[in-house]
DRENVEX-773978 format. One record per residue (C-alpha): residue number from 0; residue in three letters; x, y, z. Coordinates in Angstrom, 1 decimal, decimal comma. Last residue first. Example, Ala and Ser with C-alpha at 12.3 -4.5 7.8 and 13.67 -1.06 7.14 Angstrom:
# residues 2
> i aa X Y Z
> 1 SER 13,7 -1,1 7,1
> 0 ALA 12,3 -4,5 7,8
This chain:
# residues 201
> i aa X Y Z
> 200 LYS 2,1 15,8 -12,0
> 199 LYS 0,4 15,9 -8,6
> 198 ARG 1,8 13,6 -5,9
> 197 LEU 0,0 10,5 -4,5
> 196 TYR -0,6 9,6 -0,9
> 195 ILE -1,4 5,9 -0,2
> 194 ASP -3,0 4,5 2,9
> 193 PHE -1,9 1,0 3,9
> 192 ASN -4,0 -0,9 6,4
> 191 LEU -3,4 -4,5 7,4
> 190 SER -5,6 -7,4 8,2
> 189 LEU -4,9 -11,0 9,4
> 188 ASN -6,8 -14,3 9,3
> 187 GLY -6,1 -16,7 12,2
> 186 ASN -9,5 -18,2 12,3
> 185 THR -10,6 -16,2 15,4
> 184 ASP -10,8 -12,9 13,5
> 183 GLN -8,7 -10,0 12,2
> 182 PRO -5,4 -10,3 13,9
> 181 ILE -3,4 -7,1 12,8
> 180 LEU -0,3 -7,1 10,7
> 179 GLU 1,8 -4,0 11,1
> 178 ILE 3,2 -2,3 8,0
> 177 ILE 6,7 -1,4 6,9
> 176 ARG 5,9 1,2 4,3
> 175 LEU 6,5 4,2 6,6
> 174 LYS 10,2 3,1 7,0
> 173 ALA 10,8 2,6 3,3
> 172 LYS 12,4 6,0 2,8
> 171 GLU 15,0 5,2 5,5
> 170 LYS 16,2 2,3 3,4
> 169 SER 16,2 -1,2 4,9
> 168 ALA 13,4 -2,4 2,7
> 167 TRP 15,5 -1,7 -0,5
> 166 PRO 18,9 -3,2 0,1
> 165 ASP 17,6 -6,0 2,4
> 164 LYS 19,8 -6,5 5,4
> 163 GLU 17,5 -5,2 8,1
> 162 ILE 14,3 -6,3 6,4
> 161 HIS 15,1 -10,0 6,6
> 160 PRO 14,0 -10,4 10,2
> 159 ASP 10,4 -9,5 9,4
> 158 GLY 9,0 -8,0 12,6
> 157 LYS 6,9 -5,4 10,9
> 156 PHE 5,8 -6,4 7,4
> 155 TYR 6,8 -4,9 4,0
> 154 ILE 5,1 -2,8 1,4
> 153 GLN 6,2 -2,1 -2,1
> 152 SER 6,2 0,8 -4,5
> 151 ILE 5,5 2,1 -8,0
> 150 LEU 3,5 5,4 -7,9
> 149 GLU 2,5 7,1 -11,1
> 148 LYS 2,4 10,9 -10,8
> 147 CYS -1,1 12,4 -10,5
> 146 ASN -3,2 14,3 -12,9
> 145 ALA -5,5 11,3 -13,5
> 144 ALA -4,7 8,4 -11,3
> 143 THR -2,2 5,5 -11,2
> 142 VAL -1,1 3,2 -8,5
> 141 ARG 1,4 0,3 -8,9
> 140 TYR 2,0 -1,7 -5,7
> 139 HIS 4,2 -4,7 -4,9
> 138 ILE 3,6 -6,9 -1,8
> 137 HIS 6,5 -7,9 0,4
> 136 ALA 8,0 -10,8 2,4
> 135 PRO 11,6 -9,9 3,1
> 134 ARG 14,1 -10,8 0,3
> 133 PHE 16,2 -13,7 1,3
> 132 LEU 19,9 -13,1 0,9
> 131 GLN 22,8 -14,7 -1,0
> 130 GLY 21,6 -13,6 -4,5
> 129 ASN 17,9 -12,6 -4,0
> 128 LEU 16,5 -15,8 -2,4
> 127 TYR 12,7 -16,1 -2,1
> 126 LYS 10,1 -15,3 0,5
> 125 GLY 6,4 -16,1 1,1
> 124 PRO 3,5 -13,8 0,6
> 123 LEU 0,7 -13,4 3,2
> 122 ILE -2,5 -14,3 1,3
> 121 THR -5,2 -12,3 -0,6
> 120 LYS -8,3 -10,3 0,0
> 119 PHE -7,9 -6,9 -1,5
> 118 SER -9,5 -3,5 -0,5
> 117 TYR -9,6 0,0 -1,9
> 116 GLN -11,0 3,2 -0,6
> 115 GLY -10,8 6,7 -2,1
> 114 ASP -14,1 8,0 -0,7
> 113 GLU -15,9 7,7 -4,0
> 112 SER -14,5 4,2 -4,5
> 111 THR -11,0 3,3 -5,6
> 110 ILE -10,5 1,1 -8,7
> 109 TRP -9,0 -2,4 -8,3
> 108 ARG -6,3 -4,4 -10,0
> 107 ALA -5,1 -7,9 -9,3
> 106 ARG -2,2 -10,3 -9,2
> 105 GLN -1,7 -13,2 -6,8
> 104 HIS -2,6 -15,8 -9,5
> 103 TYR -2,8 -14,2 -12,9
> 102 ALA -5,3 -17,0 -14,0
> 101 LYS -4,0 -16,9 -17,6
> 100 SER -0,8 -18,5 -16,4
> 99 GLU 2,6 -17,1 -17,3
> 98 ASN 4,5 -15,1 -14,6
> 97 ASP 2,8 -16,5 -11,5
> 96 TYR 5,4 -15,5 -8,9
> 95 VAL 7,1 -18,1 -6,7
> 94 GLY 8,3 -17,5 -3,1
> 93 ASN 6,8 -20,8 -1,8
> 92 THR 4,0 -19,0 0,0
> 91 ASP 2,9 -17,4 -3,3
> 90 CYS 4,6 -14,3 -4,8
> 89 HIS 3,2 -10,8 -5,0
> 88 TRP 1,2 -8,4 -7,2
> 87 ILE -0,9 -5,3 -6,6
> 86 GLU -2,6 -2,7 -8,7
> 85 VAL -4,5 0,3 -7,5
> 84 MET -6,2 2,4 -10,2
> 83 ALA -7,5 5,7 -8,9
> 82 SER -11,2 6,3 -9,5
> 81 LYS -11,7 8,4 -6,3
> 80 LEU -8,9 10,2 -4,5
> 79 PRO -9,6 11,1 -0,9
> 78 THR -8,6 14,6 0,1
> 77 VAL -6,5 14,8 3,3
> 76 CYS -2,8 14,5 2,3
> 75 ASP -2,9 17,7 0,1
> 74 SER -1,3 15,5 -2,6
> 73 GLN -4,5 13,5 -3,2
> 72 TYR -5,3 10,5 -1,1
> 71 VAL -5,7 6,8 -1,8
> 70 LYS -7,4 4,8 1,0
> 69 GLY -6,6 1,5 2,7
> 68 LYS -7,0 -2,2 2,6
> 67 LEU -5,2 -5,5 2,6
> 66 GLU -7,3 -8,3 4,0
> 65 ILE -5,0 -11,3 4,8
> 64 ARG -5,4 -15,0 4,5
> 63 THR -2,5 -17,2 5,7
> 62 GLY -1,2 -19,4 3,0
> 61 LYS -2,1 -22,2 0,6
> 60 LEU -4,6 -21,8 -2,2
> 59 GLY -6,7 -25,0 -2,7
> 58 GLU -9,8 -23,1 -3,7
> 57 TYR -9,1 -19,5 -4,7
> 56 THR -7,9 -16,3 -3,2
> 55 LEU -7,2 -13,1 -5,1
> 54 ASP -10,4 -11,3 -4,1
> 53 SER -10,6 -7,6 -5,1
> 52 ARG -10,9 -8,1 -8,8
> 51 ILE -9,9 -6,2 -12,0
> 50 PRO -7,8 -8,9 -13,7
> 49 ALA -4,1 -8,2 -14,3
> 48 ASP -3,4 -6,3 -17,6
> 47 SER 0,3 -5,8 -17,2
> 46 ARG 2,7 -8,3 -15,6
> 45 TYR 5,5 -7,3 -13,2
> 44 PHE 8,0 -10,0 -12,2
> 43 PRO 11,4 -8,2 -12,6
> 42 GLY 11,1 -5,7 -9,8
> 41 LEU 9,3 -2,4 -9,9
> 40 ILE 11,7 -0,9 -7,3
> 39 ASP 10,4 1,3 -4,5
> 38 ASN 8,7 4,7 -4,4
> 37 THR 7,7 6,8 -1,4
> 36 THR 4,2 7,7 -0,4
> 35 GLU 3,9 11,5 -0,5
> 34 CYS 3,2 13,0 3,0
> 33 ASP 5,7 15,8 2,5
> 32 SER 3,2 18,6 1,9
> 31 ASP 2,3 21,7 0,0
> 30 PHE -1,2 23,3 0,1
> 29 THR -3,0 25,8 -2,2
> 28 GLY -4,2 29,2 -1,1
> 27 ASP -1,8 31,2 -3,5
> 26 SER 0,4 32,1 -0,5
> 25 LEU 1,1 28,5 0,4
> 24 LYS -0,6 26,5 3,2
> 23 ARG 1,7 24,0 4,8
> 22 VAL 1,2 20,2 5,4
> 21 LYS 3,5 18,0 7,3
> 20 GLY 3,6 14,2 7,1
> 19 PHE 2,1 10,9 7,8
> 18 SER 1,2 10,6 11,4
> 17 SER 1,5 14,3 12,0
> 16 LEU -1,4 15,0 9,7
> 15 GLY -3,9 13,1 11,8
> 14 ILE -2,8 14,6 15,0
> 13 ALA -3,0 18,1 13,6
> 12 THR -6,5 17,5 12,2
> 11 LEU -7,7 16,1 15,5
> 10 THR -6,4 19,2 17,3
> 9 SER -8,0 21,6 14,9
> 8 THR -11,3 19,8 15,2
> 7 ILE -11,2 19,9 19,0
> 6 LEU -10,1 23,6 19,0
> 5 PHE -12,8 24,6 16,5
> 4 LYS -15,5 22,7 18,5
> 3 LYS -14,5 24,6 21,7
> 2 ARG -14,3 27,9 20,0
> 1 ASN -17,8 27,7 18,4
> 0 MET -18,3 27,0 14,7
């Protein structure tokens, strides 16, 4: 590799790493980092054995369509993690979770591809009261993979006025999990990207 190409590659790597954490090479040749995705509460509405599917929409479903996508990475922050199980669940536009039906509405699991990618088509969740306050709109995550610590977390959405007073979304460790919604097409559909960094066991 010539010097010019090396400098360009090094610069791009540094910029990429700075967006989600620092990586340092240890004396044994392995890497340590602080890019690990932070945890959040599981919440009371988790259901196991959700269907393996990427499309959570169905006829008659109300709500703004969103495409939720990203990659799962190993603890070195740069190596994609294939065959990780990504599980999501959230409420409908009225703030109601499907806790009983066999349809498992707004619940799904997906296995990452060779390059660590996952993608779900769903809707923008509504809100519900938690005591005196509305919880900000959010989507729950549970991510598992061989030789990695289980991740239980949530994502929130930039501009949500209920984040500031929420006891979980307002924490410093949730800052990188407040995601920007991006207009996807002329029909009002939205997309968002959430990359996940797991920690080794």
